[in-house]
C-alpha angles and dihedrals in degrees: 000000000000120000123184119215097170093114094045096261127089109250119186122212142163128220129205134173137000136269131057116358120264111188118203123200118187135223126247125281090026130072138218089300089072085088096051093123094042093047087052090049107039098035081083088071106014142046097243115208109191112188137197106225116229112284093022135087113346097337123108118289103229114196097176120087119274139168134242090249088060088058091051090050089057089060092048088052090055093049090049092051089051093045085237117161135151094030141137121261119206125182144171125217104319087011087053093058091043087053094051091047091051092049096048096045099044110024091162093067098044126056095184142018126211118188125187105195100007108213108163106166138059114308104199093165096087101090088104090056091048091050095040095055092043097044112025129071099281097220094052094043094050094049091054089049092051092051087049088055094063133046118277096247091051093049089055098046123100093245093043091053092048090048096048091047089054088061093044089059088073094051098101095072096055127100121215094205092053091045088057091058091059089056090049092055094043095049096062099037113113121186093162100097090059098049100086090065096041112118103170111115107260137191127193118196127189134172116238089247094038108132086213095058097105090051093043089054089048095053091046092057091048096056114076108245097358118156121222121198124184117199117216120242095004134111135211099308092047094155090075096039097050108009093162093060092039096050089046090054093050095045092049088051094047093046092048089056096039094245097121112096107241092223135032110263 
């Protein structure tokens, strides 16, 4: 089980496949397993590196204040440990914003950026999340947050309930105060001033019922040449609700920008 300590914080990650690096950054309140379907599919061509962000999964639970740049540096540390350069970075929600920051600040390292959600500016609406994770019973609050991250019909389905409960199994190791620090860092992070000059191929994906859809559309318009795809009947975590449509959108984007390897690794 690889753990990177290069940025001074233990960051857990898993690697599958060979080929160009494809770095995967999950949404809150999920963990690296959010990308299970994509690891299975894309590890045929890529070296998939699925990371647990700090304060989540098996990574360190940091209670002291930190910045969004610190979180981005965690990912750079993982990549340095793996000798990974000139790859693709793909993130959802907080992972989406991290992916964009990484791509903007280090374009030589990333050949493409894939954002699920697509928020790029300050997000000052998360006081209720900070308060909820710090003051409410963690298990009940996280369950409601997981259900909010998918469409209503998926959350009520037999398979949706099974999948969300699988994430709930790993709740005991989480720390509500540390989780609040992630929202604090994300709330004030602002990548928008740099987007007009951003030239790296970029894809923004939203589910039809994704609460981040308006901000995702806004970000796509601000990045020259960015592609925006909306998946029908899906919510925020559209990669688990409709992995077939999500993967098809990603593969089409990669092929159009000559980022998809011609043959399996």
